[in-house]
N, C-alpha and C positions, 0 to 999 in steps of 0.2 A: 581640509585644504592642505595643499602642498606648500610648505615654506621653502622658497628658494632665495638664496642670497646671490645677487648678481654683482660680481667683483670686476670692475673695468675702470681704467684711468679716464676714459672719454665720457664726458657728461652726456653727449649725444647718444652714444651706444647704450649707456645706462637707461636713458629715457626710452629709447626704442625697445630694449628688451623688457623693460618694465611694462610698457604699453602691450607688448606681445603676450607676456605671461598673464597680466590682469584680463586681457581680452579672452583668454582661454577659459576663464571662469573658475578654474580650480586651484589657483595659485595665490599665495600671500607673498608679496615680494619685499625683500630688504635689499639695501644698497651698500657697496663699500667702494671707495675711490682707489684703494691700493691695498697691498698686502697687510699692512699694519692695521688698517681699519677693519679688514676682513677677520683678522685674528681677534680683535677686540669684540667683534659682533658675534662670533661663534657661541660664547657661553651665554650671551644676552638673547639673541634671536632663535637660537637652537634650530638652524635649517635642517630641512630633510635632504636638501641638494644644494650644492654650490656650484655656479657656473663661473669659471675662472679664466680671465684672458692670460695668455702666455706672456705677453710684452707688456710690462708695467714699469714705471720709474720706482726708485727707492727700494722696493722689494719685488723682484720679478715673480712671474707666475709659478715657476718651479720651486723656488724657495718658499713661497707662501703655501703651496701644495704640501711640500715637505713637512712644514710646521702644522698644517691642518692634520695630516695623517698621523703625526706623532702625538699632538696634544688634544685634538678634537676630531677623531676619526669619523668621517662622514662622506657619502658619495659625492664625488666631484666630476664635473663634466667640463673638459677643457675646450676653450675656443682658441684654435690655432690656424696658421696660415696654410695655404695649399702648396707650399713650396717644399722641396726636398729637405731643406734646413728646418722647415717647420715640422716635418714628419720625424726627424731625428728627435727633435725636442719632445714632440708628442709621445713617441715611444718611450722616452725617458720618463715622462709624466705617467704613462701607464705602468711602468715598472715602479714608480714610487707609490702607486695606489689609486690613481684617477680610474674612475670606472669607465669612462667613454670620452669621446671627443667629437666636436662638430667643427668642419672646416669653416673658418670665417671668410667671407667673401672679400676680395680685394676692392679698392675704390669705395665709392659711396655706398655704405651698407644699406642706407634707406631705400635704395633703388632695387635692393636684391632680397628684401625680406620676404617676398611671396615664396621664394625657393628656399631660403635659409630658415625662416621662421617655423614652418610645420616640422622640419626635421629637428630642430632644437627642442621644441615642445615634446615631441615623441620621445627623444632620448632623455630628456630631464624627467618626464613621467616614469620611464623605465628605470632611471637612476634612483628615483625615490624609494623604489622597493628592492633596490640591489642588495645583495648580501655581500658585506665586507668580511673577508676571511679573519677570523679572530686572531689567527696566528701571524697575520702579515705584519712584519716589522716589529713583532712583539718584543724581541730582545732590545731593540733600540728604544721602544717606548718605556720599558722598565728601567734601562739605564739613564734615559733622560729624567724620569721621575726621581730616581735615586740621586742624580747628580745636581738636579735643580733646573728650573727652566731656562736659566742663562747659559747653561753648559753647552759647549759645542760636542755634537755627536757624530762619529764617523759612521758612514753607512756600513752595514753589515753585508759582507759579500755572500752571494747565493751559494749555499753548499753544493759541492760536487759529489754526486752519489757515485759509487763504484758501477762500472758498466757491466751488465749482466753478460755471461757467456753466451754468445749467439748459437742457436741451434744449428746442427750439422744437416738438418733435413732441408730440401729445397722447398720453396713456396713460390709458385709461378703465377701468383695472382697480384692484386694491387690493393692498397689501403687508401680510402678516401675519407677525408676529414672535413667537417663543416664547423664554423664557429663565427660569432659576431661580437657583440658587447662583451668585453672581458677576455676576448680571444687571445690577444698577444701573450699575456702572462700564462694562460692555459697552454698555448703551444710551447712556450719555454718549458714548462713542467713536463709535458708529453715527450717532446723530442729529446730533451736532456736525459731522459730514462732509457734511451735506445742506443745500442752500440753502432759503430761505423759500419759493421758488417751485417746490418739489418737486412734480411733476405728478399725485401719487396720494395718497390717504389711507393712513395707516399704523396698523394696529391691533396692539396689543401685549398679549399675555398674560405677565405676570410673576408668578411664584408669590410671594404675599405676603398677609399679613392685611389686612383691610379698613382699619384704622387707619393703614397705611403707604402705600397707593397714591395717596391724595390728596397727601400731602407729596412723594411721588416724582414725581407729575405736575408739581407746582408747581416743583420744583427743576429738572426737565428742562426746563420752559418758560423758566426763567431762562438756562439754559446753551446753548441751541441756538436757531437762527433759526427753527424751525418752531413753530407753536402746539400746545402739549401740554395736554391736559385729561384728567381721570379721568371715565370713563363711568359715571354713577349713574342715567341714564335715556335714553330714545330720543333720539339726536342724529343729524343727517343727516351723511353723509359728505362731506368737501370736500378737494380737493388742498391740500397744504401744512399739513396738520393731522395730529397723532398722538393716537390714542385709547388711553389706558391702562385696561385692564380693572380694575374694582374688586375689591379683594381678598375672599376668602371667597365670591366669586360667580364667573359665567362671562361673558365677553364674546363676543358672537355678532353675526354679520352678518344684518340683516334687510332686507325690501323693503317700502317703502311707496309710496303713490301719487306722492310727491314725489321719490322715488329711494332709494338704499341708505341704510341706518341702521346705527348701532352701538347694541346694546342690552345691558343688564345683566341677566342671567338668574340665577335662583337656582341655586346650584351643583348640578349633576347628580352624584348619588351614583355613577353609573356610571364616573365619572372620578375618579382618586385625587387629583390636584392641581388647585388652583384659584388664579387663573383657568386653565382647561384650554386648553392649546394645541390639543390634538386636537379638542376641540369648536369652538374658533374656526376652525380650518382647514376643518373639515367644513362649518360654516355658510357660509363664504365660497364654497365649491365649490357649494353649493346655490343660490346667487343670482348668482354670476359664473362665466363660462366659465373652465375650469381654465387655458387659455392666457393669461388675463388676471389671473391671481393669481401673486404672487411670494412665496415663503416663505423666511423666515430663521429658522434655529434656532441659538442660541448657548448659551453656557456653562449647565450645570446637570445636577444629579444626576437619574438615572432615565431614563426613555424617552418622556416626554410629548412629543408632536408628531412623533415618528419615524414612526409608522404612517400618520398623515394626510398628512404631507408626502410620504411615499412614494407614496401614492395620488395626490397632487397632481402629482407628476412623471410618474407613468404616464399621467395624464390629459392631459399636455401642458403642465402648469405648470412653472415654473423655480424651483429651490430652491437656497439657499445654506446650507452648514453651516459653522460656525466651526471652524478647524483645531485639532488637539490642542496645537499649540505655544503658542497664546495662551489656550485655554479654561481657566479656573480648575478646572472639573470637566468632563471630556469624556465626560459620561453622555449627555445628550439629542442633541447633535450627533453623538457617536460611534455611537449606535444608528441614526441617520439614515444615516450613512455605510455602516455594516455592512449595512443593509437595501438598499443600493443605490438610496436615494431622494435623494441629493444631486447636483444638476447640477454644482456646483462645491464645492470645499473651500477656504476662504480664511483666513488670519490675520485677526484682528479689524480690524486698521487698514487692510485692503484691501476690507472688505465694503461701505463706503459707496460707494466708486468703482464697484465692480462693480454695485451697485444702480443707480446713476445710468446706467451703461451699458445695463442691461437696460431701464429705462424709456425710454431714448433709442432703443432698438430698436423700441419700440412693442408 
């Protein structure tokens, strides 16, 4: 049985979520009305997963998450609003260590459980087997332990690694990246390892709702040397640029008289997840020779991207799968490995250097 701790200040929401999990048949449910109760429950209930509402009185969701990750590290799925402000808070939660999030429907949640419930169940099951990096916020945990539970701990800023010297050789292809659960921090790590002069455009399919991908692109643009934008309309591809697919739609490669473009296309119902990694990779191969396409598949549940990147490798392209040891959920990259479609399997912190090596090879 999967022990899930439901943390929400609304008695109605706690009851509805409890009924949802109990009805699934493989969950044991615990409850907390606020952050203080949640922290008290952690050493008693020992949950496999926590579902945590962002907005709560007394101790808000981010503060509670911060304490959980420092004192009782455990996979956490955030319940957040579908607003842009909600997206910014959610991205902060993922940075603090949350495994995933589920957009909480507005209005009467009881009327929207048919759509909301299955997604929450699926993501909670995936989170129950998620891998929390042992090194995540380790310095903060050690300092907190040394200083005592009541001490105030300042967040440790993300180290900035020296930018590699870019290759002088040209690379006239494209890089396509797919990720899902655990993706935003993985994209942080990948893109921060690349210089502003990176010689190829990078297109990213990150499974997310539409209200989240714009804030994600702006956040990544602040964190890395590359120029990062959300694709909402046709835009020409250029080296040193990263193109984030708009949520609830698909990002595809197109060709126009001026050259290759990134396009935002209506979500194709033939693909389960959006933006679709498979559709992105297939579109890239339609306009660029396979040997000029580099595919990277990182953390995420399911198998999106595995079939198309396997075809890419068979066609002469090069592919990188994130290793199980660093992937929060080794679903998508694991399926690529099992299909024989990975040219190499690397931990997250080695992918950027390998990518630089591949483009240097031409």
